[in-house]
TIKOL-293309 format. One record per residue (C-alpha): x, y, z; chain. Coordinates in Angstrom, 2 decimals. Example, Ala and Ser with C-alpha at 12.3 -4.5 7.8 and 13.67 -1.06 7.14 Angstrom:
<nodes>
    east   north      up kette
   12.30   -4.50    7.80     A
   13.67   -1.06    7.14     A
</nodes>
This chain:
<nodes>
    east   north      up kette
  -25.81  -23.20   54.29     A
  -22.60  -24.95   53.23     A
  -19.77  -25.52   55.70     A
  -17.33  -23.30   53.82     A
  -19.74  -20.38   54.08     A
  -19.98  -20.83   57.86     A
  -16.22  -21.03   58.22     A
  -15.92  -17.97   56.05     A
  -18.35  -16.01   58.21     A
  -16.42  -16.89   61.36     A
  -13.08  -15.99   59.79     A
  -14.40  -12.75   58.37     A
  -15.97  -11.69   61.66     A
  -12.86  -12.43   63.66     A
  -10.60  -10.87   61.07     A
  -12.55   -7.62   60.89     A
  -12.64   -7.34   64.66     A
   -8.96   -8.19   65.11     A
   -8.04   -5.49   62.65     A
   -9.84   -2.90   64.76     A
   -8.20   -3.95   68.02     A
   -4.75   -3.71   69.47     A
   -3.03   -5.96   71.98     A
   -3.53   -9.67   72.48     A
   -6.90   -9.83   70.76     A
   -5.35   -8.73   67.50     A
   -2.74  -11.43   67.57     A
   -4.99  -14.11   66.07     A
   -5.46  -17.72   67.08     A
   -2.73  -19.10   69.38     A
    0.01  -21.41   68.25     A
    2.70  -23.45   69.97     A
    2.59  -23.36   73.76     A
   -0.33  -20.90   73.78     A
   -2.46  -23.41   71.93     A
   -2.24  -25.77   74.89     A
   -4.62  -23.47   76.74     A
   -7.26  -24.55   74.22     A
   -7.07  -28.22   75.23     A
  -10.52  -29.45   76.22     A
  -10.97  -29.28   79.99     A
  -12.38  -32.53   81.46     A
  -14.16  -30.52   84.17     A
  -16.17  -28.61   81.54     A
  -17.18  -31.19   78.92     A
  -19.28  -29.96   76.03     A
  -21.57  -32.99   76.29     A
  -22.57  -34.78   79.47     A
  -25.85  -36.26   80.72     A
  -26.81  -34.79   84.11     A
  -29.97  -35.57   86.02     A
  -31.58  -36.49   89.32     A
  -34.25  -39.08   89.98     A
  -37.49  -37.50   91.25     A
  -39.25  -40.39   93.01     A
  -42.99  -40.51   93.63     A
  -43.34  -43.92   95.31     A
  -44.32  -43.43   98.98     A
  -43.89  -39.71   98.25     A
  -40.09  -39.80   98.47     A
  -39.62  -36.59   96.47     A
  -42.79  -35.51   94.69     A
  -45.45  -34.86   95.69     A
  -43.94  -34.45   99.14     A
  -47.15  -35.84  100.64     A
  -50.57  -36.89   99.45     A
  -53.52  -34.56   99.35     A
  -51.75  -31.41   98.22     A
  -53.80  -29.15   95.96     A
  -53.06  -29.12   92.25     A
  -51.35  -25.74   92.61     A
  -49.20  -26.98   95.49     A
  -48.17  -30.05   93.50     A
  -47.31  -27.89   90.50     A
  -45.26  -25.51   92.63     A
  -43.28  -28.40   94.13     A
  -42.56  -29.90   90.71     A
  -41.44  -26.57   89.29     A
  -39.12  -26.32   92.29     A
  -37.44  -29.60   91.32     A
  -37.06  -28.44   87.74     A
  -35.62  -25.11   88.87     A
  -33.16  -27.03   91.06     A
  -32.06  -28.91   87.95     A
  -31.48  -25.66   86.05     A
  -29.51  -24.10   88.91     A
  -27.28  -27.17   89.07     A
  -26.79  -27.10   85.29     A
  -28.48  -30.46   84.82     A
  -30.04  -31.09   81.42     A
  -32.59  -33.81   82.25     A
  -34.98  -35.04   84.95     A
  -35.96  -38.67   85.59     A
  -39.55  -38.43   86.90     A
  -41.35  -41.45   88.35     A
  -44.80  -41.56   86.75     A
  -45.85  -45.22   87.24     A
  -44.60  -46.33   90.67     A
  -47.08  -49.16   91.45     A
  -49.08  -50.14   88.35     A
  -50.80  -46.76   88.49     A
  -50.50  -43.47   86.63     A
  -49.55  -39.82   86.97     A
  -51.65  -39.08   83.89     A
  -55.24  -39.95   82.87     A
  -54.26  -43.42   81.68     A
  -56.54  -45.53   79.54     A
  -55.03  -48.63   81.18     A
  -54.49  -48.01   84.90     A
  -55.91  -45.84   87.71     A
  -54.61  -42.56   89.07     A
  -51.77  -43.09   91.54     A
  -52.62  -42.92   95.23     A
  -49.45  -40.89   95.75     A
  -51.21  -37.87   94.24     A
  -54.40  -37.64   96.31     A
  -53.97  -40.36   98.92     A
  -56.65  -42.47   97.23     A
  -55.99  -44.72   94.26     A
  -58.14  -43.57   91.35     A
  -58.50  -40.08   92.81     A
  -58.39  -37.38   90.12     A
  -55.83  -34.71   91.12     A
  -57.69  -32.04   89.15     A
  -55.08  -31.61   86.42     A
  -52.79  -33.69   84.21     A
  -49.48  -33.97   86.10     A
  -47.59  -35.52   83.18     A
  -48.74  -32.89   80.68     A
  -47.69  -30.20   83.17     A
  -44.34  -31.89   83.79     A
  -43.52  -32.19   80.09     A
  -44.39  -28.56   79.42     A
  -42.42  -27.19   82.38     A
  -39.37  -29.37   81.74     A
  -39.20  -28.42   78.08     A
  -39.75  -24.75   78.93     A
  -36.44  -25.02   80.79     A
  -34.88  -27.13   78.01     A
  -34.67  -30.16   80.28     A
  -35.21  -33.63   78.86     A
  -38.00  -35.44   80.68     A
  -37.64  -39.20   81.05     A
  -40.71  -41.01   82.34     A
  -39.71  -43.53   85.03     A
  -41.88  -46.66   85.09     A
  -41.75  -49.60   87.49     A
  -42.83  -52.57   85.37     A
  -44.22  -55.25   87.70     A
  -44.72  -53.82   91.19     A
  -48.46  -53.57   91.96     A
  -48.65  -52.43   95.54     A
  -46.45  -51.68   98.52     A
  -48.86  -53.82  100.59     A
  -50.46  -57.25  100.17     A
  -54.19  -56.48  100.13     A
  -55.38  -56.97   96.57     A
  -58.82  -55.69   97.51     A
  -57.31  -52.33   98.46     A
  -56.86  -51.65   94.74     A
  -59.72  -49.94   92.94     A
  -62.32  -52.47   91.69     A
  -61.54  -51.67   88.06     A
  -57.80  -52.22   88.46     A
  -56.51  -54.81   85.95     A
  -55.04  -56.79   88.84     A
  -58.48  -57.04   90.48     A
  -59.92  -58.22   87.16     A
  -57.09  -60.75   86.73     A
  -56.09  -61.91   90.23     A
  -54.41  -64.94   88.67     A
  -51.76  -62.55   87.32     A
  -50.75  -61.49   90.85     A
  -48.02  -62.86   93.11     A
  -47.60  -61.89   96.78     A
  -43.96  -61.72   97.82     A
  -41.93  -59.88  100.44     A
  -44.89  -57.91  101.74     A
  -45.82  -56.55   98.31     A
  -47.90  -57.47   95.27     A
  -46.40  -58.03   91.82     A
  -47.60  -58.87   88.37     A
  -46.23  -62.28   87.39     A
  -43.67  -61.55   84.61     A
  -44.18  -65.08   83.24     A
  -47.75  -64.41   82.09     A
  -47.70  -63.00   78.54     A
  -50.96  -61.11   79.01     A
  -49.57  -59.39   82.11     A
  -46.44  -58.40   80.21     A
  -48.58  -56.96   77.42     A
  -50.59  -54.93   79.93     A
  -47.39  -53.47   81.39     A
  -46.25  -52.50   77.89     A
  -49.67  -51.05   77.03     A
  -49.58  -48.89   80.16     A
  -46.17  -47.53   79.24     A
  -47.12  -46.96   75.61     A
  -50.21  -45.02   76.68     A
  -47.84  -42.39   78.11     A
  -45.35  -42.59   75.21     A
  -48.06  -42.18   72.59     A
  -49.87  -39.29   74.25     A
  -47.05  -37.21   75.76     A
  -43.84  -35.67   74.46     A
  -41.50  -37.77   76.59     A
  -37.79  -37.83   75.79     A
  -37.18  -41.20   77.38     A
  -38.69  -44.29   79.00     A
  -36.77  -45.29   82.11     A
  -36.78  -48.45   84.26     A
  -34.94  -48.79   87.54     A
  -33.63  -52.00   89.14     A
  -36.88  -53.84   89.90     A
  -37.78  -56.74   87.58     A
  -38.32  -59.96   89.48     A
  -38.19  -58.77   93.10     A
  -35.07  -58.76   95.23     A
  -34.73  -62.04   97.14     A
  -36.34  -62.23  100.58     A
  -34.92  -64.88  102.91     A
  -37.27  -67.79  103.52     A
  -39.77  -66.78  100.83     A
  -40.47  -68.22   97.39     A
  -41.80  -66.28   94.41     A
  -44.67  -68.59   93.57     A
  -44.65  -69.01   89.80     A
  -44.21  -72.80   89.54     A
  -47.61  -73.25   87.89     A
  -46.83  -70.48   85.41     A
  -43.52  -72.09   84.57     A
  -45.33  -75.39   83.98     A
  -47.75  -73.62   81.64     A
  -45.35  -71.36   79.71     A
  -41.85  -72.70   80.36     A
  -41.54  -75.27   77.57     A
  -38.04  -75.19   76.09     A
  -36.40  -73.75   79.21     A
  -34.66  -76.39   81.35     A
  -34.68  -74.25   84.50     A
  -37.04  -71.71   85.98     A
  -34.11  -69.23   86.15     A
  -33.58  -69.35   82.38     A
  -37.30  -68.99   81.77     A
  -37.53  -65.99   84.09     A
  -34.61  -64.28   82.35     A
  -36.32  -64.84   79.02     A
  -39.51  -63.27   80.37     A
  -37.64  -60.08   81.23     A
  -35.67  -60.18   77.98     A
  -38.98  -60.25   76.11     A
  -40.23  -57.22   78.05     A
  -37.10  -55.23   77.16     A
  -37.12  -56.25   73.50     A
  -40.84  -55.70   73.01     A
  -41.05  -52.32   74.73     A
  -38.05  -51.07   72.75     A
  -39.67  -52.20   69.50     A
  -42.99  -50.61   70.40     A
  -41.36  -47.34   71.45     A
  -39.32  -47.06   68.26     A
  -42.32  -47.94   66.08     A
  -44.30  -45.11   67.66     A
  -41.59  -42.49   68.24     A
  -38.08  -43.43   67.07     A
  -36.46  -40.57   68.98     A
  -37.68  -41.66   72.43     A
  -34.84  -43.34   74.35     A
  -35.12  -46.47   76.45     A
  -32.87  -46.46   79.48     A
  -32.46  -48.85   82.40     A
  -30.82  -48.29   85.78     A
  -30.02  -51.71   87.25     A
  -28.30  -52.79   90.43     A
  -24.70  -52.45   89.33     A
  -23.49  -56.03   89.70     A
  -24.47  -58.29   86.80     A
  -22.50  -61.22   88.20     A
  -19.52  -61.50   90.50     A
  -16.26  -62.70   88.99     A
  -16.32  -65.63   91.40     A
  -19.62  -66.74   89.85     A
  -18.74  -66.00   86.23     A
  -15.32  -65.06   84.78     A
  -17.10  -62.44   82.66     A
  -18.40  -60.74   85.81     A
  -17.05  -57.78   87.75     A
  -14.35  -57.99   90.41     A
  -16.93  -57.84   93.21     A
  -18.38  -60.02   95.96     A
  -21.82  -58.43   96.12     A
  -24.64  -60.32   97.81     A
  -27.01  -59.67   94.89     A
  -26.36  -60.46   91.23     A
  -28.97  -59.20   88.77     A
  -28.51  -62.15   86.40     A
  -29.20  -64.72   89.13     A
  -31.41  -62.91   91.62     A
  -33.54  -60.47   89.59     A
  -33.64  -62.44   86.30     A
  -32.17  -59.34   84.69     A
  -29.45  -60.15   82.14     A
  -28.32  -56.53   82.05     A
  -25.06  -57.29   80.25     A
  -26.94  -58.95   77.41     A
  -29.28  -55.97   77.03     A
  -26.23  -53.83   76.39     A
  -24.42  -56.25   74.10     A
  -27.59  -56.85   72.04     A
  -28.32  -53.09   72.00     A
  -31.88  -53.62   73.20     A
  -31.61  -50.35   75.14     A
  -30.28  -46.87   74.38     A
  -28.60  -46.15   77.69     A
  -27.73  -47.94   80.90     A
  -27.27  -46.37   84.35     A
  -25.77  -48.94   86.73     A
  -26.46  -47.93   90.30     A
  -22.85  -47.83   91.47     A
  -23.90  -46.97   94.99     A
  -20.58  -47.77   96.66     A
  -17.51  -45.76   97.54     A
  -14.18  -45.97   95.81     A
  -12.10  -48.64   97.55     A
  -15.10  -50.41   99.15     A
  -13.84  -54.00   98.94     A
  -17.05  -55.98   98.17     A
  -18.05  -53.55   95.39     A
  -15.44  -50.94   94.53     A
  -16.67  -47.96   92.49     A
  -13.28  -47.79   90.79     A
  -13.61  -51.39   89.59     A
  -17.30  -51.50   88.68     A
  -17.30  -48.42   86.44     A
  -14.49  -49.75   84.18     A
  -16.30  -53.09   83.99     A
  -19.40  -51.36   82.65     A
  -17.27  -49.29   80.29     A
  -15.99  -52.55   78.84     A
  -19.56  -53.79   78.33     A
  -20.73  -50.72   76.36     A
  -17.51  -50.44   74.34     A
  -18.23  -51.10   70.68     A
  -22.00  -50.69   71.12     A
  -24.35  -47.75   70.60     A
  -25.47  -47.90   74.24     A
  -24.62  -44.88   76.36     A
  -23.19  -45.35   79.85     A
  -24.28  -43.02   82.64     A
  -23.54  -43.75   86.31     A
  -26.12  -43.83   89.10     A
  -24.77  -41.93   92.11     A
  -25.84  -42.54   95.73     A
  -26.33  -39.00   96.98     A
  -28.64  -40.46   99.65     A
  -25.66  -42.17  101.32     A
  -23.67  -38.99  101.89     A
  -23.44  -38.33  105.61     A
  -25.88  -41.16  106.43     A
  -24.33  -44.47  105.40     A
  -22.40  -46.63  107.84     A
  -21.49  -49.03  105.03     A
  -18.20  -47.25  104.48     A
  -16.49  -44.34  106.29     A
  -15.94  -42.74  102.87     A
  -19.57  -41.54  102.86     A
  -18.61  -39.17  105.67     A
  -16.21  -37.47  103.27     A
  -17.82  -34.51  101.45     A
  -15.56  -35.21   98.46     A
  -16.69  -38.81   97.83     A
  -19.19  -37.97   95.06     A
  -16.86  -35.41   93.52     A
  -14.13  -38.07   93.53     A
  -16.48  -40.35   91.59     A
  -16.83  -37.76   88.84     A
  -13.08  -37.24   88.84     A
  -12.60  -40.96   88.32     A
  -15.19  -40.91   85.52     A
  -13.00  -38.49   83.54     A
  -10.47  -41.32   83.20     A
  -13.10  -43.61   81.63     A
  -14.07  -42.23   78.19     A
  -17.18  -44.40   77.90     A
  -18.85  -42.66   80.85     A
  -21.11  -39.97   79.40     A
  -22.86  -38.65   82.50     A
  -24.40  -39.24   85.92     A
  -27.81  -39.45   87.60     A
  -28.23  -38.76   91.33     A
  -30.60  -40.46   93.78     A
  -32.65  -38.79   94.83     A
  -33.69  -35.20   94.25     A
  -34.36  -34.45   97.93     A
  -30.89  -35.66   98.89     A
  -29.32  -33.54   96.16     A
  -31.22  -30.55   97.50     A
  -30.39  -31.27  101.17     A
  -26.67  -31.03  100.30     A
  -25.45  -32.92  103.36     A
  -21.81  -32.15  104.22     A
  -21.87  -29.67  101.31     A
  -21.23  -32.60   98.96     A
  -23.62  -31.40   96.25     A
  -22.18  -27.90   96.37     A
  -18.64  -29.25   96.10     A
  -19.57  -31.47   93.17     A
  -21.36  -28.66   91.35     A
  -18.58  -26.13   91.91     A
  -15.98  -28.60   90.67     A
  -17.72  -30.36   87.76     A
  -20.86  -28.43   86.82     A
  -19.56  -24.88   86.50     A
  -20.72  -24.74   82.87     A
  -23.83  -26.04   81.14     A
  -23.51  -29.12   78.92     A
  -25.28  -30.47   75.87     A
  -27.01  -33.84   76.17     A
  -24.81  -36.48   74.47     A
  -25.95  -37.13   70.91     A
  -27.18  -40.60   69.93     A
  -26.22  -41.16   66.27     A
  -27.91  -44.57   66.40     A
  -31.24  -42.75   66.69     A
  -30.45  -39.96   64.25     A
  -27.10  -38.74   62.95     A
  -28.23  -35.88   60.68     A
  -27.61  -32.43   62.08     A
  -30.18  -29.66   61.54     A
  -29.44  -26.73   59.27     A
  -27.79  -23.65   60.84     A
  -29.88  -20.76   62.08     A
  -30.07  -17.58   59.99     A
  -30.56  -13.82   60.44     A
  -28.57  -13.71   63.68     A
  -28.09  -10.23   65.10     A
  -26.61   -8.84   68.31     A
  -27.63   -5.49   69.83     A
  -26.19   -3.72   72.84     A
  -28.91   -2.77   75.31     A
  -29.03   -1.48   78.86     A
  -29.61   -5.06   80.02     A
  -26.68   -6.54   78.07     A
  -26.21   -7.96   74.58     A
  -29.50   -9.02   73.00     A
  -29.35  -11.85   70.44     A
  -32.09  -12.77   67.98     A
  -32.14  -15.35   65.20     A
  -34.42  -17.41   62.99     A
  -34.70  -21.18   62.67     A
  -33.97  -22.82   59.34     A
  -34.83  -26.49   60.05     A
  -38.27  -27.71   61.04     A
  -36.56  -30.41   63.12     A
  -34.76  -27.89   65.36     A
  -35.74  -28.35   69.00     A
  -33.35  -26.08   70.89     A
  -30.33  -23.82   70.53     A
  -26.89  -23.45   72.08     A
  -25.32  -20.01   72.62     A
  -21.52  -19.62   72.69     A
  -19.53  -16.49   73.51     A
  -15.87  -15.82   72.90     A
  -14.30  -12.77   74.59     A
  -12.06  -11.38   71.84     A
  -10.89   -8.46   73.96     A
   -9.38  -10.98   76.37     A
   -7.77  -12.83   73.48     A
  -10.04  -15.88   73.56     A
   -9.47  -17.72   70.29     A
  -10.10  -21.27   71.49     A
  -12.50  -23.46   69.52     A
  -15.65  -24.70   71.22     A
  -14.28  -28.16   72.01     A
  -15.54  -27.98   75.59     A
  -18.15  -25.90   77.41     A
  -15.93  -23.00   78.47     A
  -17.67  -20.72   75.96     A
  -21.16  -22.26   76.25     A
  -23.45  -19.69   77.82     A
  -26.73  -21.59   77.75     A
  -29.12  -23.80   75.85     A
  -32.74  -22.79   75.36     A
  -35.93  -23.38   73.39     A
  -36.57  -19.84   72.21     A
  -34.95  -17.72   69.53     A
  -33.93  -14.75   71.67     A
  -31.38  -14.43   74.44     A
  -29.99  -11.54   76.50     A
  -26.42  -11.91   77.73     A
  -26.58   -9.99   81.00     A
  -22.98  -10.91   81.86     A
  -21.41   -9.08   78.92     A
  -18.79   -6.58   80.10     A
  -19.07   -3.06   78.76     A
  -16.25   -2.23   76.39     A
  -15.44   -5.88   75.60     A
  -15.84   -7.25   72.10     A
  -17.44  -10.65   71.78     A
  -17.91  -13.23   69.08     A
  -21.25  -14.94   69.64     A
  -22.21  -18.18   67.89     A
  -25.61  -19.84   67.81     A
  -26.15  -23.48   66.85     A
  -29.36  -25.44   66.31     A
  -29.99  -28.79   68.05     A
  -32.55  -31.46   67.16     A
  -34.33  -34.07   69.31     A
  -31.29  -36.36   69.21     A
  -29.06  -33.39   70.15     A
  -27.22  -33.30   66.84     A
  -25.71  -29.84   66.52     A
  -25.69  -27.65   63.42     A
  -22.77  -25.62   62.18     A
  -22.48  -22.34   64.10     A
  -23.62  -18.95   62.84     A
  -21.47  -16.15   64.32     A
  -21.98  -12.47   64.95     A
  -19.82   -9.82   66.61     A
  -20.76   -7.36   69.33     A
</nodes>
């Protein structure tokens, strides 16, 4: 349907209704000072990424402990998804490969011990298939969270199942800091990591592949990551082991992005690193921080380059410090990251330390219930910030000091669309058709038909014409919900009020169609 026909439908609907009404609703769209009330409200953005991390390693969030029945595990996971809906989040970051293992029947690696308590133990169902279905039922994006190189939280290689790739290739394994890791410098090990991830991407309807901050392990005082022999074998052309290590991780990021896009171009690759690339005192391009860890130097993770080269689709620096904290000030780090993504197609979301609220002695600010809310307020002054992810789900749910409640009541009062990624797909789906609205005892019932085969979900907007609401949908004030069906009942409609409803279609990349209106 052409744009002028849509505009005409909206104008005709509003015009007919205005002619039948008296008072403010008949006055038409506002002008002059009244139009200022239509300015987009930063506290109700139309698009904003919102999620929590649901961690499985050592049973941080889900499953809450090992050995739960399949039905108990399912009930817990549904609870996390329902939390996300209540908080008006639109995505979940679910850890599905915490220690070179799997939360699905992988062709590459064994079942995770965090399901049954025994590595290789079949949980009796497919957790990832269940997670994808339940998340999408609630119109939540599901991003699979993979830890690339960590093998075990202990040091006993023989504790892994005999068929584990690490048991078959012990020369790929490095013991460091009380844990086991694949050696990132061995090309075959890197390929295995990628194969494990692609097994999930190829066989499940994931919306994203997500890495956290672990590449080469965090430094442990007095210990050496023993890869000197590997460097001697594979490090030709790299004058230092540090440069070689960074190249190893760069290759992982480039190769997994290429493999993901070759298989499913719409699946996003996102990374959530420790937030300090380099301190300004180390590198003039670095942030105004004095952090003890720098990802470039200590984790071999050149996170700034990944953004500038656009090897990833989104980055979520873990800005786990309070505003004004001198060694690493939230209000300085976020603008630094904004500068890095500026001019690229990489989205910037911020990792938020919900776990520190009411527990951290690092800064007295974490005893302030408003600290996290203040972070989101600051984000509104930085246009490049497109959303936030909170660590972790159990801390969000615990709501210490009422901080989650305050944040939600201040910033998440309305739903929000996931930010579109034109670099993946910029073509909007066709509008819906045959939209009708019927008054019922339960409210106003809407029904419509899809036009585009590439439509994934829908957004429902409502304008209260009786109250004189003529503002365009430039924020979420009129956004009622998003969903993956083609019916909706507005149970909040007030009897005697006249409404203009609009329905838009959204595709996998969250491009939005022109609206189709109807009056009730």
